[in-house]
C-alpha positions in Angstrom: 0.0 0.1 -0.1 1.4 3.4 -0.9 1.3 6.0 1.8 0.7 9.7 1.1 4.2 11.3 1.6 3.7 15.4 0.8 7.7 15.8 0.6 7.7 13.4 -2.3 6.5 15.5 -5.3 6.9 11.7 -7.1 9.6 13.1 -9.6 7.2 15.9 -10.7 9.8 18.7 -10.6 6.7 19.9 -8.5 6.8 19.9 -4.1 4.7 17.5 -2.2 2.8 20.4 -1.3 1.9 22.0 -4.5 0.4 18.7 -5.6 -1.9 18.4 -2.1 -2.8 22.2 -3.0 -4.1 21.3 -6.6 -5.4 18.1 -5.5 -7.2 20.5 -3.1 -8.6 22.7 -5.6 -9.7 20.0 -8.1 -11.9 18.7 -5.0 -13.3 21.7 -4.4 -13.9 22.6 -8.1 -16.2 19.4 -7.8 -18.0 20.3 -4.9 -18.5 23.9 -6.0 -20.4 22.6 -9.5 -22.5 19.8 -8.0 -26.1 20.0 -8.4 -28.8 17.9 -7.1 -30.9 18.4 -10.3 -28.6 16.8 -12.9 -26.0 18.5 -15.3 -26.0 19.6 -18.8 -23.8 17.9 -21.1 -20.9 20.8 -20.7 -20.8 20.9 -17.3 -20.8 16.8 -17.4 -17.9 16.7 -19.7 -16.2 19.6 -17.3 -17.0 17.7 -14.5 -15.2 14.4 -16.2 -12.2 16.1 -16.8 -11.7 17.3 -12.9 -12.1 13.9 -11.9 -9.4 13.1 -14.1 -7.3 15.7 -13.2 -8.2 14.6 -9.5 -7.3 10.6 -10.4 -3.7 11.7 -11.9 -2.7 14.4 -9.3 -3.9 11.4 -6.9 -1.3 8.8 -9.3 1.6 11.7 -9.1 0.8 12.0 -5.0 1.3 8.2 -4.5 -2.2 7.9 -2.8 -4.3 5.3 -3.3 -7.6 5.8 -4.1 
């Protein structure tokens, strides 16, 4: 099991703290666009891109989702 290491950066040239901030911002963006009434096609696509970016950030951070 991979453990979260905020100082790792996964060889990306970015400090782990930066990756953590990006992760938090992506999560907040998903939360902000959440709607109980459903989504337009455009918003559904945008949320899909956010989820993909979030997964990739987690992979760079070494976090198991």
